[in-house]
Legacy VTK file of the C-alpha trace (Angstrom):
# vtk DataFile Version 3.0
C-alpha trace
ASCII
DATASET POLYDATA
POINTS 80 float
-81.696 -21.775 -16.098
-79.397 -19.839 -13.765
-81.121 -18.130 -10.841
-79.031 -15.314 -9.386
-78.543 -15.485 -5.650
-78.401 -12.721 -3.066
-74.587 -12.727 -3.168
-74.581 -12.043 -6.915
-76.951 -9.110 -6.396
-74.655 -7.724 -3.678
-77.254 -7.992 -0.924
-74.944 -10.007 1.332
-72.126 -7.472 0.945
-74.254 -4.355 1.330
-73.928 -3.620 5.069
-70.162 -4.206 5.292
-67.371 -1.714 4.618
-65.354 -1.849 1.429
-62.254 -2.685 3.510
-64.023 -5.878 4.591
-65.067 -6.822 1.070
-68.502 -5.250 1.288
-70.245 -2.416 -0.517
-70.248 0.118 2.319
-74.013 0.507 2.410
-75.934 2.238 5.153
-78.852 1.040 7.247
-81.092 3.042 4.912
-79.869 0.943 1.994
-80.636 -2.254 3.901
-84.116 -1.061 4.882
-84.929 -0.336 1.229
-84.788 -3.985 0.234
-85.795 -5.408 3.637
-89.158 -3.769 3.082
-89.473 -5.746 -0.160
-88.467 -8.945 1.662
-91.419 -8.429 3.991
-93.816 -7.451 1.242
-93.040 -10.624 -0.710
-92.625 -12.870 2.358
-89.042 -13.850 1.530
-88.017 -16.698 3.822
-84.270 -16.249 4.213
-82.145 -15.848 7.362
-80.888 -12.431 6.231
-81.385 -10.598 9.522
-79.802 -13.312 11.664
-77.002 -14.271 9.279
-75.983 -10.909 7.844
-77.211 -8.126 10.089
-76.492 -9.839 13.431
-73.840 -12.556 13.010
-72.153 -10.715 10.145
-71.948 -7.529 12.196
-70.340 -9.465 15.055
-67.777 -10.972 12.676
-67.091 -7.563 11.133
-66.449 -6.039 14.581
-63.953 -8.752 15.535
-60.190 -8.326 15.163
-59.668 -12.092 14.890
-58.323 -13.121 11.444
-60.544 -16.209 11.537
-63.584 -13.938 11.856
-62.450 -12.072 8.737
-62.235 -15.345 6.850
-65.752 -16.295 7.929
-67.047 -12.853 6.984
-65.598 -13.284 3.484
-67.412 -16.632 3.176
-70.630 -15.018 4.397
-70.388 -12.170 1.869
-69.665 -14.609 -0.970
-72.676 -16.718 -0.033
-70.503 -19.735 0.772
-71.565 -19.917 4.433
-74.544 -19.104 6.618
-74.032 -17.818 10.138
-76.696 -18.028 12.755
LINES 1 81
80 0 1 2 3 4 5 6 7 8 9 10 11 12 13 14 15 16 17 18 19 20 21 22 23 24 25 26 27 28 29 30 31 32 33 34 35 36 37 38 39 40 41 42 43 44 45 46 47 48 49 50 51 52 53 54 55 56 57 58 59 60 61 62 63 64 65 66 67 68 69 70 71 72 73 74 75 76 77 78 79
């Protein structure tokens, strides 16, 4: 049985702009499902990997950072 991951649901791409390969979501969008993460005690490094490290990669002008951000959004890497 295939279990969809956060990348397939678009949760990893939500806070990033469409130019960066994301969905262009707002903080309000992120809070909507973060509340559910807390309610159901989801143990995933979403805040550290996406909201913090991903934001730092997205703010960088370094092409290597863009490559890492693409891996992060696709669910192929975890930043921390």
